[in-house]
NUPA-674609 format. One line per 2 residues: their letters; for each residue x, y, z of C-alpha. Coordinates in steps of 0.2 Angstrom, whole numbers, padded with zeros to 4 digits. Example, Ala and Ser with C-alpha at 12.3 -4.5 7.8 and 13.67 -1.06 7.14 Angstrom:
BEGIN
as> 0062:-0022:0039; 0068:-0005:0036
END
This chain:
BEGIN
mi> 0750:0901:0765; 0762:0915:0771
wf> 0769:0928:0759; 0780:0943:0761
ai> 0772:0959:0755; 0780:0976:0750
li> 0768:0991:0750; 0775:1006:0740
pk> 0765:1022:0744; 0760:1032:0729
th> 0762:1048:0740; 0774:1053:0754
gg> 0768:1051:0772; 0757:1035:0769
gm> 0760:1030:0787; 0757:1013:0795
tl> 0738:1011:0794; 0734:0995:0785
pv> 0717:0989:0781; 0711:0972:0788
yl> 0714:0965:0770; 0726:0971:0757
dp> 0713:0968:0743; 0695:0971:0740
qr> 0692:0952:0738; 0698:0949:0756
ry> 0711:0937:0750; 0727:0943:0758
rp> 0727:0948:0777; 0742:0957:0785
lk> 0749:0949:0800; 0756:0958:0815
rp> 0771:0970:0815; 0772:0979:0798
vl> 0789:0988:0796; 0790:1005:0789
hd> 0807:1010:0782; 0815:1026:0780
wg> 0812:1027:0762; 0794:1024:0764
di> 0791:1006:0759; 0781:0995:0771
ev> 0785:0977:0773; 0773:0965:0781
rv> 0770:0946:0781; 0752:0942:0775
sd> 0741:0926:0776; 0734:0920:0759
qt> 0716:0915:0763; 0713:0906:0746
pg> 0730:0900:0741; 0724:0890:0726
es> 0718:0905:0716; 0728:0913:0703
py> 0737:0929:0706; 0729:0946:0701
yr> 0741:0950:0688; 0737:0934:0678
st> 0720:0932:0669; 0707:0922:0678
ek> 0690:0915:0675; 0683:0927:0689
gp> 0689:0943:0681; 0701:0953:0670
vl> 0719:0953:0673; 0726:0968:0683
si> 0740:0977:0676; 0756:0974:0685
pd> 0764:0989:0694; 0780:0995:0687
va> 0790:0991:0703; 0785:0973:0701
ep> 0792:0972:0683; 0810:0966:0688
yi> 0802:0951:0697; 0795:0943:0682
hp> 0812:0943:0673; 0818:0926:0669
yc> 0833:0928:0681; 0820:0928:0696
at> 0812:0913:0689; 0827:0902:0687
ns> 0840:0908:0700; 0835:0903:0718
al> 0845:0917:0725; 0833:0930:0718
pr> 0816:0933:0726; 0801:0925:0716
lh> 0785:0935:0713; 0769:0927:0719
da> 0757:0942:0716; 0756:0960:0712
we> 0743:0974:0710; 0740:0992:0714
ne> 0726:1003:0722; 0724:1021:0725
dy> 0736:1021:0739; 0749:1008:0736
ai> 0758:0997:0723; 0759:0980:0731
vl> 0771:0966:0728; 0770:0949:0736
le> 0785:0938:0736; 0790:0921:0744
dr> 0793:0924:0762; 0811:0923:0767
sr> 0810:0934:0782; 0812:0919:0793
ls> 0828:0913:0785; 0844:0917:0794
pl> 0853:0933:0790; 0869:0932:0782
me> 0877:0942:0797; 0872:0927:0808
gw> 0882:0915:0797; 0896:0927:0796
tv> 0898:0927:0815; 0894:0909:0819
kq> 0910:0902:0811; 0921:0911:0824
ss> 0926:0895:0833; 0931:0887:0817
kr> 0949:0887:0810; 0954:0903:0802
qe> 0956:0895:0784; 0940:0887:0785
va> 0931:0903:0790; 0940:0912:0776
lq> 0934:0899:0763; 0916:0900:0768
ql> 0917:0919:0768; 0925:0919:0750
hw> 0911:0907:0745; 0898:0921:0750
ly> 0908:0935:0742; 0909:0924:0726
qm> 0890:0923:0726; 0888:0941:0729
td> 0899:0944:0714; 0888:0933:0703
lw> 0873:0942:0709; 0880:0959:0705
vl> 0880:0954:0687; 0862:0948:0687
lt> 0856:0963:0697; 0865:0975:0685
el> 0853:0970:0672; 0838:0970:0684
gg> 0843:0988:0690; 0843:0980:0708
rp> 0861:0982:0714; 0856:0991:0730
sl> 0849:0974:0735; 0866:0968:0740
mq> 0870:0984:0750; 0856:0981:0763
ld> 0863:0969:0775; 0847:0964:0782
nl> 0841:0959:0765; 0855:0946:0763
rl> 0849:0929:0769; 0855:0911:0770
da> 0844:0896:0764; 0844:0879:0771
dd> 0861:0875:0762; 0869:0891:0768
ll> 0868:0898:0751; 0866:0917:0749
cl> 0848:0923:0744; 0839:0940:0744
qr> 0823:0944:0753; 0818:0957:0740
lh> 0824:0968:0727; 0829:0986:0730
le> 0829:0995:0714; 0841:1009:0708
ta> 0836:1027:0706; 0842:1040:0694
ad> 0852:1047:0708; 0862:1031:0711
sl> 0879:1030:0704; 0885:1013:0708
sl> 0901:1003:0705; 0911:0989:0712
kq> 0917:1002:0725; 0900:1001:0734
lg> 0901:0982:0734; 0918:0983:0742
dt> 0910:0995:0755; 0897:0982:0759
ws> 0910:0968:0761; 0920:0980:0773
rl> 0904:0983:0783; 0901:0964:0785
fl> 0918:0962:0793; 0916:0978:0804
ls> 0899:0974:0811; 0903:0956:0814
ei> 0919:0961:0823; 0928:0948:0814
sp> 0945:0953:0806; 0946:0947:0788
hl> 0960:0936:0782; 0974:0947:0776
di> 0972:0942:0757; 0953:0946:0758
aq> 0957:0962:0767; 0969:0967:0753
li> 0956:0963:0740; 0942:0973:0748
qr> 0954:0988:0749; 0958:0987:0730
lq> 0939:0986:0727; 0936:1002:0737
qg> 0950:1011:0729; 0943:1007:0712
qi> 0957:0996:0706; 0946:0982:0701
ss> 0933:0988:0688; 0924:0973:0682
pe> 0915:0958:0689; 0926:0947:0678
rl> 0942:0953:0686; 0934:0952:0703
rs> 0930:0934:0700; 0948:0930:0694
hl> 0955:0938:0710; 0943:0927:0720
dq> 0948:0912:0711; 0966:0915:0715
ll> 0962:0917:0733; 0952:0901:0734
ds> 0966:0892:0725; 0979:0899:0738
lq> 0969:0895:0753; 0965:0877:0748
pq> 0982:0870:0752; 0983:0879:0768
la> 0967:0871:0774; 0973:0854:0768
ae> 0988:0857:0779; 0977:0859:0794
de> 0969:0842:0790; 0953:0851:0785
ed> 0951:0844:0767; 0939:0854:0755
dd> 0943:0852:0737; 0929:0864:0732
pt> 0935:0881:0724; 0919:0889:0730
gw> 0924:0886:0748; 0909:0876:0753
nf> 0912:0867:0769; 0903:0851:0774
ae> 0904:0842:0791; 0907:0823:0790
ed> 0890:0819:0796; 0883:0829:0781
lt> 0890:0816:0770; 0883:0801:0779
vt> 0865:0794:0780; 0863:0789:0798
ap> 0844:0787:0799; 0832:0778:0789
it> 0822:0794:0785; 0824:0799:0767
pt> 0828:0817:0764; 0817:0827:0752
iq> 0825:0831:0736; 0823:0843:0721
lt> 0828:0837:0704; 0833:0849:0690
ha> 0838:0844:0673; 0844:0851:0656
gr> 0849:0843:0640; 0855:0848:0622
td> 0862:0840:0607; 0872:0847:0592
ig> 0877:0840:0575; 0895:0845:0578
rq> 0907:0853:0565; 0910:0838:0553
rr> 0895:0827:0553; 0880:0829:0540
hn> 0867:0823:0552; 0864:0820:0571
ed> 0862:0802:0577; 0862:0807:0595
tf> 0846:0808:0605; 0841:0809:0624
ll> 0826:0808:0635; 0822:0818:0651
wl> 0808:0812:0662; 0804:0820:0679
rq> 0790:0817:0692; 0791:0829:0707
hq> 0779:0826:0721; 0775:0839:0735
re> 0765:0837:0750; 0761:0851:0762
tp> 0751:0853:0778; 0751:0868:0790
ns> 0765:0860:0800; 0776:0853:0787
rt> 0781:0852:0768; 0790:0837:0760
es> 0796:0835:0742; 0800:0819:0733
ar> 0806:0816:0715; 0810:0803:0703
gl> 0819:0805:0686; 0824:0795:0671
yi> 0837:0801:0660; 0844:0792:0644
lc> 0857:0796:0631; 0860:0786:0615
dg> 0873:0789:0602; 0868:0780:0586
mg> 0879:0772:0573; 0875:0766:0556
gh> 0874:0781:0545; 0858:0791:0540
eg> 0842:0782:0543; 0853:0770:0554
gd> 0860:0777:0569; 0847:0790:0572
va> 0833:0776:0570; 0843:0764:0582
sa> 0845:0778:0595; 0826:0783:0594
ia> 0821:0764:0596; 0832:0762:0611
ie> 0825:0777:0620; 0807:0773:0617
tv> 0809:0754:0621; 0818:0757:0637
ad> 0806:0770:0643; 0791:0760:0639
ri> 0798:0745:0649; 0802:0755:0664
lp> 0790:0769:0667; 0774:0760:0667
yw> 0781:0748:0681; 0789:0762:0691
dq> 0776:0765:0704; 0781:0764:0722
ef> 0797:0753:0722; 0813:0758:0714
pe> 0816:0747:0698; 0826:0732:0702
qw> 0841:0726:0692; 0831:0713:0682
rl> 0819:0726:0676; 0833:0737:0669
ne> 0842:0722:0661; 0825:0717:0653
ai> 0822:0734:0646; 0839:0736:0639
aa> 0838:0718:0632; 0821:0722:0624
an> 0829:0738:0615; 0844:0727:0609
ta> 0832:0714:0602; 0821:0727:0593
iy> 0836:0735:0584; 0844:0718:0580
el> 0828:0711:0572; 0826:0727:0562
nq> 0844:0724:0556; 0840:0706:0551
nq> 0823:0711:0543; 0832:0724:0532
gr> 0847:0713:0528; 0860:0724:0535
rg> 0877:0717:0537; 0894:0722:0544
nr> 0896:0741:0545; 0879:0744:0538
rm> 0871:0736:0554; 0863:0750:0564
gt> 0867:0751:0583; 0868:0763:0597
tl> 0876:0766:0614; 0866:0769:0629
vm> 0869:0777:0646; 0855:0779:0658
ll> 0852:0787:0675; 0837:0784:0687
vd> 0835:0794:0702; 0822:0790:0716
dn> 0824:0802:0731; 0842:0799:0737
ra> 0844:0783:0727; 0851:0781:0710
ai> 0854:0768:0697; 0865:0769:0682
ah> 0866:0757:0667; 0877:0758:0651
vg> 0882:0750:0635; 0895:0757:0624
ds> 0906:0772:0626; 0894:0785:0631
rl> 0898:0791:0649; 0891:0796:0665
yr> 0900:0807:0677; 0896:0813:0695
vt> 0902:0829:0703; 0901:0832:0722
vs> 0909:0844:0734; 0917:0829:0743
gg> 0922:0819:0728; 0925:0831:0714
le> 0923:0823:0697; 0921:0805:0696
ll> 0918:0794:0680; 0905:0781:0685
tr> 0905:0771:0669; 0919:0761:0660
dh> 0919:0762:0641; 0915:0746:0632
el> 0930:0746:0620; 0945:0735:0616
gq> 0957:0747:0625; 0947:0745:0642
qs> 0945:0727:0639; 0964:0725:0637
ia> 0967:0735:0653; 0955:0724:0663
qg> 0966:0709:0657; 0981:0717:0665
vd> 0989:0727:0650; 0997:0744:0654
pa> 0985:0758:0649; 0999:0766:0639
va> 1001:0750:0629; 0982:0746:0627
yq> 0979:0763:0618; 0993:0763:0606
tp> 0983:0757:0591; 0967:0765:0583
qa> 0958:0748:0586; 0958:0752:0605
yq> 0943:0763:0603; 0933:0750:0594
lt> 0917:0746:0603; 0915:0729:0611
qa> 0897:0731:0615; 0882:0741:0608
lg> 0864:0739:0606; 0858:0731:0590
pr> 0873:0723:0581; 0872:0707:0590
es> 0858:0696:0597; 0862:0698:0615
vr> 0870:0712:0626; 0877:0713:0644
pd> 0874:0730:0651; 0884:0737:0666
ir> 0872:0741:0680; 0875:0748:0697
fl> 0865:0756:0711; 0872:0770:0723
pi> 0866:0781:0736; 0865:0800:0734
le> 0873:0807:0750; 0875:0825:0746
nt> 0870:0838:0733; 0876:0830:0716
lf> 0878:0835:0698; 0877:0821:0685
ll> 0883:0822:0667; 0877:0810:0653
as> 0888:0813:0638; 0891:0806:0621
dg> 0909:0803:0615; 0908:0819:0605
lt> 0910:0828:0622; 0921:0816:0631
dr> 0935:0814:0618; 0952:0819:0622
sl> 0948:0820:0641; 0938:0836:0638
ve> 0927:0834:0653; 0942:0829:0664
lh> 0952:0845:0659; 0937:0857:0660
wk> 0925:0851:0673; 0930:0864:0686
th> 0925:0878:0674; 0911:0870:0665
lk> 0903:0858:0678; 0907:0863:0696
py> 0899:0880:0696; 0882:0871:0691
la> 0883:0861:0707; 0877:0876:0716
vs> 0858:0877:0716; 0858:0895:0713
tn> 0865:0893:0696; 0854:0891:0680
ln> 0857:0873:0674; 0849:0877:0657
la> 0865:0886:0652; 0877:0872:0655
pq> 0873:0860:0640; 0876:0874:0627
el> 0892:0879:0636; 0899:0861:0635
id> 0894:0860:0617; 0902:0876:0613
la> 0918:0869:0621; 0917:0853:0612
nq> 0915:0861:0595; 0930:0872:0599
en> 0941:0858:0605; 0934:0843:0595
gr> 0919:0845:0584; 0922:0829:0574
dn> 0906:0820:0580; 0889:0824:0587
it> 0889:0831:0604; 0876:0828:0617
av> 0876:0834:0636; 0862:0829:0648
lv> 0864:0837:0666; 0855:0832:0681
rv> 0856:0841:0698; 0850:0833:0714
el> 0848:0844:0729; 0845:0836:0745
kp> 0834:0845:0758; 0835:0837:0776
l> 0819:0835:0784
END
């Protein structure tokens, strides 16, 4: 296993003489060509001779934990653990001569400068959108690095790298000193150097933005983001006029072949999920519940590394009052999971398996209603929406009016389910939507788990052809077209793998409580990142 090592001398003039191993236990062996920087740090790639052992800064059975050097403290901040753009710490310790920090090795990733110049043959608007995407990422990183004290990390151009998805990431952190006096002016200077060294003239609007930054006319990251948003919005129609459609406000550009699976080889994937539920502002108890289940596999050899993943995600919105809806939703989740997970070995569950699992959940709730003598509105029940992901395949199933949305670069926001309610039933029979929803009865459910002896779930299978963000939502979140109105601000940013998905559910809940709040609110988000082999 190869790591990227930073050695910070404890005295000036440490030189370039490195021992055969960096540590007394002879675990980390430097490879060739260490780099000595003007400021004194030494960077070198090292080989881990015993990659299965714990890092020195964590307690082990073989010896006491070593204190972590002060220079390594920023790397253990949660930002570095949850944001893939920031470097992740592998190990850290110190000896008489050096403080030593080992990070994941990004030295072989393409420098941002190469990505900046490779687009010269593309159309001017396409180039500008891609550049704006990277500038937007740098703006977001500026905010995180301000808290970490690492803003100089963005000003070392050789420290800026591009991952496999052309997303910006940092090789290491360069920490601020007491002598530093940094503002967004310095970020503007960095952007100006990118264009100067790449010998590419910036789009006129971008050039004017950089000039305003350097003159101190934009003083906060929030204002800078607002200006970048305006530029993105103005460039999108121009790009569409050139028949280069790209509806993504971050300026991501994907070639047509990126959106089509042309070979039988399954790409490796990374699954990330987050979920949260809230009682809302008017209800006395919460009848919503959800399940997040993930199994991630990694296989690594000296020559290759592959990842595969499968996930099961269920959201249920119960009905029937206290000790009714919450019981029904809990029964549904437990029953469905018990009928799917033990049989999900190698093959993706077939439609009959999903039908059988949902039917079993319906029967369990229905029989409980019968045994307790519940009648009419006292009968407990629940909606159900479910997502299964197995590498680049997905299956969705639902009963009721809980919804499942999909967000992609190519398709934007898409609703993948159709509410089981009288209004939608009327529309399916040819009634105009405006007429179908004129009465309150239009929102009455036509299907749910538990009230009736049988149920007919909607089930469909679909491929995952690009990075995708799924949202499972109860009606407390989806009422009044809340998702459709706010998806660009509350969902689309989390399509980027560099963002912390754990923040998204609470942001959606806060929005729903502000705009609606009459019902329980639940949001489950699942991000699928495809990694070509």
